[in-house]
C-alpha positions, 0 to 999 in steps of 0.5 A: 053933740059930743063936742057940746057935751065936752064943752059943758064938761070942761065948763063944769070942771072950770067952775068946780076949780074956781069954787075950790080956789074960792074956798081956799082964798076965803080960808086963807083970809080967815087965817090971816085975820085970826091966826089959829092952828085950826084955821091954818089946817083948814087953809092947807086942807082946802089948798090940797083939795084945790090941787087935787081938783087941778091934777084930776082935770089935767089927768082927765085931759091927758087920758082922753088925749092918748092911750097911756095904759099903766101910766094912767094908774100912776096919774090917778094915784098922783091925783088921789094923794092931794085929796087924802092930804087935804081931807085929813087937814080939814078933819084936823081943823074940825077936831083939833 
């Protein structure tokens, strides 16, 4: 049963990453068609959110695989930074 749940979780994370890459691609296409500062910020924001999702997936796999202790906190900090940058950029795209 645990293996099935792990498989479902991996599949869901892959879907989440695919959706975030889709948003990044759509925002890049919009920026390419009409270059504006707002669309550029949105594209960069979605790219960083996608990066955050990728790093979160990697961190989770590493954390499950071994006993990391304090290093796990550094990995969690590293996964949070792209989300912060991404959401700040998306915020700027909406209110700039």
